[in-house]
Backbone as a ProteinNet text record, in pm:
[ID]
protein_1_A
[PRIMARY]
MLFAVTIEDRPGLAATRRAVRAKHVAWLDQHRAMLVIAGPIMDGEGNSTGSVRVIEAPDRAAVEALTEGDPFARVSINPYRIVFKDGAKAE
[TERTIARY]
441.1	420.9	586.5	612.7	738.3	680.9	772.1	738.2	856.6	909.5	1017.5	988.2	1075.9	1084	1187.3	1129.3	1244.7	1242.3	1344.9	1351.9	1445.6	1404.4	1465.2	1517	1647	1667.3	1634.2	1556.6	1564.7	1692.1	1711.1	1829.4	1874.1	2002.7	2053.4	2053	2028	2055.3	2142.2	2276.9	2344.3	2437.8	2471.5	2542.6	2456.4	2312.3	2227.8	2216.4	2207.8	2199.9	2325.3	2447.1	2564.5	2564.8	2507.8	2524.2	2434	2313.3	2221.6	2234.8	2348.8	2362	2360.9	2416.6	2419.2	2320.4	2241.1	2110.6	1992.9	2001.3	1950.8	1983.2	2120.9	2117.8	2086.1	2083.9	2029.6	1894.5	1831.5	1718.5	1653.7	1707.2	1707.3	1746.9	1837.3	1885.2	1762.1	1677.2	1569.8	1443	1444.2	1339.5	1370.9	1516.9	1595.3	1522.9	1423.5	1341.5	1248.6	1212	1183.4	1220.9	1356.3	1448.2	1477.3	1445.2	1505.3	1646	1650.6	1783	1759.1	1865.8	1853.6	2007.6	2002.2	2093	2106.1	2212	2212.9	2214.3	2158.7	2148.5	2273.7	2393.1	2475.5	2519.9	2541.2	2602.9	2732.8	2767.1	2950.1	3059	3017.9	3118.4	3101.4	3007.8	2994	2908.5	2828.4	2718.9	2597.3	2554.6	2425.5	2300.6	2222.1	2107	1961.6	1978.6	1855.1	1881.5	1787.7	1815.7	1703.4	1737.8	1631.4	1608.4	1480.9	1524.6	1354.4	1399.9	1285.3	1264.5	1114.5	1099.7	957	990.1	877.8	794.5	620.7	518	415.5	313.6	208.5	99.3	118.3	57.9	110.1	86.7	118.9	112.9	-17.2	-25.3	86.6	164.4	279.8	392.6	426.1	546.3	514	413.2	376.9	400.5	376.6	373.1	507.1	620.4	744.2	823.6	780	852.3	807.3	693.9	616.3	713.7	702	771.3	906.3	945.8	1106.2	1133.1	1166	1196.8	1261	1340.9	1442.9	1423.1	1319.8	1268.5	1142	1117.3	1044.4	1009.3	894.3	898.6	814.2	844.3	760.8	730.9	640.6	633.7	530.5	601.4	512.4	550.8	432.9	473.9	567.6	664.4	820.3	774.2	823.2	849.7	1018.3	1054.1	1197.4	1196.5	1247.7	1275.5	1414.1	1519.3	1655.1	1704	1768.5	1876.9	1989.1	2069.8	2219.3	2261.8	2235.5	2279.6	2188.1	2064.8	2014.5	1843.9	1750.9	1637.9	1537	1467.2	1378.6	1230.9	1201.2	1074.4	1048.7
-1811.7	-1660.5	-1596.2	-1513.1	-1436.2	-1268.9	-1255.5	-1122.7	-1042.6	-906.6	-831	-774	-777.2	-708.4	-598.4	-503.8	-401.7	-343.9	-353.2	-322.3	-223	-121.4	-1.5	47.7	40.6	46	182.2	198.7	346.3	399.9	510	598.1	578.4	561.2	543.6	422.9	320.3	197.6	66.9	156.7	71.7	-61	-2.7	-90.9	-167.8	-137.7	-242	-335	-319.4	-408.3	-520.2	-413	-519.8	-612.4	-592.1	-653.7	-761.9	-769.3	-861.2	-984.7	-913.3	-977.6	-1148.7	-1181.3	-1321.3	-1419.4	-1347.7	-1395.6	-1396.5	-1291.1	-1227.7	-1320.6	-1354.3	-1446.9	-1588.3	-1615.2	-1788.5	-1788.5	-1655	-1646.7	-1650.3	-1592.5	-1621.7	-1751.9	-1830.3	-1955.6	-2070.6	-2034.3	-2085.8	-2089.5	-1980.2	-1965.6	-1968	-2023.8	-2028.5	-2081.4	-2183.9	-2240.1	-2134.1	-2010	-1931	-1802	-1837.3	-1687.9	-1764	-1673	-1705.4	-1599.2	-1508.7	-1405.4	-1300.3	-1292.7	-1192.1	-1132.4	-1048.2	-911	-803.9	-759.5	-604.9	-506.9	-379.9	-261.6	-166.7	-160.7	-66.9	70.7	158.6	287.1	300.5	403.3	401	378.3	405.5	360.4	193.4	111.9	8.8	-43.6	17.6	13.6	-18.2	-98.1	-160.9	-73.3	-59.2	66.5	19.3	-103.4	-205.9	-316.1	-387.1	-519.8	-526.4	-599.6	-677.1	-837.8	-896.9	-1013.3	-1057.1	-1146.8	-1193.7	-1299.1	-1326.5	-1443.4	-1499	-1660.1	-1730.5	-1779.5	-1779.6	-1786.6	-1795.1	-1869.7	-1869.6	-1764.3	-1643.6	-1538.5	-1454.7	-1313.8	-1175.7	-1207.3	-1266.7	-1284.2	-1352.3	-1477.6	-1545.7	-1467.5	-1387.7	-1272.5	-1191	-1135.2	-1043.6	-1111.4	-1224.2	-1307.6	-1312.3	-1343.7	-1356.5	-1216.9	-1115.5	-976.3	-903.6	-958.7	-899.5	-878.3	-789.8	-762.2	-679	-654.5	-614.6	-467.1	-454.4	-339.9	-224.4	-269	-166.2	-98	-152.8	-123.7	-97.1	-22.7	-23.8	-139.4	-169.6	-300.8	-259.6	-277.4	-268.9	-416.4	-483.3	-584.4	-549.4	-629.7	-606.1	-736	-779.4	-928.4	-880.4	-990.8	-1002.2	-1069.4	-1063	-1157.2	-1147.8	-1262.3	-1268.3	-1270.8	-1176.7	-1154.2	-1206.6	-1185.7	-1226.5	-1294.5	-1382.4	-1450.4	-1507.6	-1491.6	-1522.4	-1518.2	-1398	-1369.2	-1412.7	-1483.7	-1553.5	-1488.1	-1477.8	-1444.9	-1550.2	-1555.6	-1621.4	-1656.3	-1541.8	-1587.2	-1664.6
-2903.9	-2932.4	-2896.6	-2981.7	-2926.5	-2879.3	-2710.8	-2731.5	-2707.4	-2726	-2706.5	-2571.5	-2476.8	-2346.6	-2315.2	-2332.6	-2288.6	-2158.8	-2064.7	-1955.8	-1933.5	-1873.4	-1817.1	-1687.6	-1667.6	-1528	-1475.9	-1349.2	-1293.3	-1259.6	-1284.2	-1190.5	-1099.6	-1089.4	-958.4	-878.8	-969	-913.1	-965	-1017.3	-1103.9	-998.5	-869.7	-755.8	-719.2	-709.1	-679.7	-797.1	-908.2	-995.1	-986.6	-995.1	-971.1	-833.3	-747.3	-621.9	-636	-726	-705.4	-836.2	-940.7	-1068.4	-1056.9	-967.3	-972.2	-938.3	-850.7	-878.6	-953.6	-1024.7	-1133.6	-1235.4	-1251.2	-1360.4	-1339.5	-1194.3	-1178.1	-1188	-1167.4	-1186.2	-1355.9	-1411.4	-1598.5	-1603.5	-1572.4	-1578.9	-1534.1	-1429.8	-1407	-1524.9	-1634.3	-1690.4	-1812.2	-1867.1	-2014.9	-2064.1	-2045	-2166.8	-2232.7	-2157.5	-2248.3	-2317.5	-2262.9	-2328.3	-2443.2	-2560.2	-2680.4	-2693.6	-2637.7	-2601.5	-2483.1	-2438.9	-2284.1	-2281.3	-2263.3	-2227.5	-2174.2	-2138.3	-2079.4	-2205.7	-2177.4	-2277.6	-2184.8	-2266.3	-2189.9	-2230.6	-2163.1	-2177.1	-2229.6	-2301.8	-2331.5	-2266.5	-2130.9	-2019.4	-1986.2	-2045.1	-2021.9	-1887.5	-1861.6	-1735.5	-1798.9	-1727.3	-1749.1	-1745.3	-1836.6	-1823.2	-1838.6	-1848.1	-1875.4	-1917.2	-1988	-2044.5	-2180.6	-2270.5	-2384.6	-2361.6	-2375.2	-2391.8	-2464.3	-2571.9	-2667.2	-2573.3	-2551.6	-2471.6	-2570.4	-2559.2	-2611.1	-2488.2	-2513.7	-2430.2	-2484.7	-2412.6	-2513.2	-2524.5	-2406.2	-2422.2	-2326	-2362.5	-2298.7	-2091.2	-2109.3	-1952.5	-1882.4	-1961.4	-1914.6	-1912.3	-1990.2	-1976.1	-1872.2	-1880.2	-1771.8	-1622.8	-1603.1	-1464.6	-1460.7	-1568.5	-1560.6	-1520.1	-1562.8	-1567.1	-1429.7	-1378	-1264.6	-1145.3	-1054.5	-949.4	-954.4	-1078.9	-1117.4	-1036.4	-935.6	-846.9	-926.4	-1020.5	-1064.9	-1195.6	-1264.6	-1417.7	-1430.9	-1559.9	-1596.7	-1742.6	-1748.6	-1822.2	-1923.7	-2055.5	-2170.5	-2241.1	-2302.6	-2361.1	-2509.6	-2569.5	-2712.1	-2804.6	-2911.6	-2967.4	-3065	-3070.1	-3177.1	-3293	-3383	-3501.9	-3551.6	-3606.8	-3604.3	-3754.3	-3850.7	-3992.8	-4030.9	-3940.7	-3988.5	-3887.6	-3872.1	-3761.9	-3828	-3739.9	-3781.6	-3903.9	-3960.9	-4097	-4208.7	-4189.1	-4290.5	-4233.7	-4386.6	-4370.9	-4296.5	-4194.4	-4129.5	-4179.9	-4270.9	-4275.3	-4414.1
[MASK]
+++++++++++++++++++++++++++++++++++++++++++++++++++++++++++++++++++++++++++++++++++++++++++

């Protein structure tokens, strides 16, 4: 099952995000089998303001366990379905 995870950074933590980016990417790498796609949401100046991940997991509880404890963000988890991928209809 796919889930769209939207993560909104809390204000004022851009420097903290930059400082822990290498550890964050390493953490994502450890969970890459679950990641369909992942990347930052950027503002007009190119600063990260959050991120979007599409995660494949057996259920919502597995996604909640994966995103639990993120001190920088508010997390929204919703079921997700791919309709178009790489320019082609996926359904």
